[in-house]
N, C-alpha and C positions, 0 to 999 in steps of 0.2 A: 896457406897462408896467414897471414897475420890478422885477423880482423879487426878495423878500427873502431870498430863499436863493439865491441865485445864488453858487455860489463862486470861479468867478476869471474874468477878464476881462482885456481890453486893448482900446484904442480899435481898432475896427473889424476885431476878429479874432472869430472862434467861440469859445462857452467852452459849460461845462456846465451848465446849471441842474437842483439836486438837490430842488428843489420839485417843477417840471412834471415831471422826468427827461425832458430836452429839451435838444439842442444849442441853443444861438443864439448871435446878436451883441448887444453894444454898441454903440453910436456917440454919439460929445457936441457937442450944438447949441453948446458955450459955457456955457448955462444949466441944460440938463436933459439927465441920461444918459437914453437909451433902452433899448429890450430889443425883439428878433426874434426868432420860432423858425425853426430852417433844417428840413428835413426828417431824423430821426434815421436813415432811411438812408445819410445823408451821414455820418455818421460812424460807422457800423456795426465791429462788429470785426473786424480781418484787413484793413481798408479799406486799400491798398496805393499811394492816391495822396495820403494825409495826411503831410505831414512836420513835423517840431518846426523851429521856428524859435527863434532869440534874441529873448525880449521884454526891453526894457528894465527894470532893475527900478522905474524911476521911474513905466513905464504900467502898473504890476499892480493891479487893482482885487480884493481880499477882502475877501469878508463876514466880519468879526471873530466875530460869534456863531454861524453855522452852516457856516463852511468846513468844519468837520469831522464833518457832518451830509449825511445819513442814513449814510453808507458807513465813514467814519473815513477818513484817510491812511496811506498806507504810509511808516514812517520805515526807511531802509536805511541800515548801517552796514558797511562793509569796504575792504579794502584792495585792492580791486579786482573785476571781473565774478565770477574765480572762488575770492574770498575774501570772501561776504557775506552778512548775513543782515537779512530783512524782518521787520519789526512794525508790525501795526496799531494805529496811534493815536487817539484821540478827545479828549485833551485837550493843547491847547498857545496858544502866543499869539504874534501877531506886531505886528510898530511900529516905531519908533524909539526906540534906546536910545545914549547916548552919541553921540550925532549918526551914528548907521549904519543900517541896516534889516535886521532881527533876526528870526528865529524863534528861540523856545523850546520846548524838546521835554522830556517829561519820563519817566524811567526806573526803574522800578523793580529795585532789586539783584539779585533774585530774576530777572531777565528775561536770557534766554541775550544779547539787543541789549547789557543792560549790560555785557559784558564787551568787546565789539566798539567799543560808545561811549568806552569809557575808555583805549582803548589807540590811539586813531586821532583824527587832528587835523581829521575834519569828519565830514558828514553830508547825507545827502537826503531831503527831504520830496517825496512822489509823490500828485500826486489822479487818479481816474480817472473813466470812465465807469460808468452803474449794471451795465453786463453785468461785470464785473469785481466785483460784488458778493460772490460765494461765495470770489473769491480775497482778497480782504481779512478775510471770516469766519475762513477758513483761517489766515491769516498772524496774526491775532489771539486764535487757540485752541489753537493748537498751538507745539512748540520748536520753534526749530531745534536742538535736542540730539537730539532723536531722529529728526532728518530733515532732508531737502533742501525747503525750503517753495517754493523754483523751480519745482522737478521736481513737485512735489504741486499747484501750483497753474497752471502753462504761463505765468505771468510771464518774463520776459527780462530779466537785469541787463546792462545796457551802459555802456562808458565815458562817464564825466561830459566835462564841457568844464574845469571849474575847479578838482572837487575830486577826492583818491584814489575816495572811494566810489562806485560805480557808481547811474548812474540807471534808470528801467526803464521799456524800449523802448515799452510799451504804455499808460503813464500820459498823460492830456492835460494836465498841467501838473508841473514838476519843479524845485524851488529847492535849489539847489547850497549849502551854508552851511558856513562854517568856524566851529569852535569857538574864542570868545574869553571864556569864561567860562564856571565851573563850579561849582555849587551843591547843597547838599541842605539836604530840608524839614525844618526843625527844630520837633518839636511843643511845646517849650517857647514859641516864639514866636508860636502860635494865639493870635489874642484871641478866635476864634469857637469854642468847643469842639465843634460839631457837627462841624469839619472831620476829628476824630479819628476818625469814624467810618466814613473812608473808608482806615482801616490798621487793621482789625483784627486783624493779623499782626505789626504794628507795620516792615511794610515801606515805609519812606518812600521817595519817589519823589528821586532825582538830577536835575538840574535842569541843561541844557546849553543855554547861549544862542550861538546860531549866528549869524555875519555872513553874509547873503544877500550870495550875490557872483555867482550866476549864477542865470538862470530860461530854462527853455525850454518851450515849448508847442504843441501842435498847432494850425496854420491850415490855407486851402486854400493 
């Protein structure tokens, strides 16, 4: 059956299903998209026979309402592997804007990542299997001002193919994004006043729209 929670797939390649916490594969018959499971051991952490492959952006399949569940994803900003900061995010959007494939991420100005993303032209967004859940929790609950989150989690930043910001070696999917537009949440434009409840400190998000210029992911 088709999983409503599958976060990413591309035709004929393995992917991770975040509802059933298993790895699987999609295939397309022309009318129906099918889903099947692979043994979890095939995708075990530290497996050396799994290599990243370039994924044509037009072949990405991302579930828009559950892609950030249940673990979140890792936003990384930096000038290279030696100068980067990771932050777990659970809000964001992706789709087509201005005729381009876009990933939009939100960063509050109090975050250490905000300094990085405002001085750099790009970012990456990285998805992981469930075995990295604790690493994502650490990256979302601690600040890079207080220590090296890569050292604390065991995650490894590596050079990306198309942007300055590194990707994460252990990710199952990485989107490389070039920032083409910035904006700031303006509370005066809230039509639904309950949105203000998300900002008790009035630390309104800055929005960063990145054109997806490359995608890489794990395949057999």
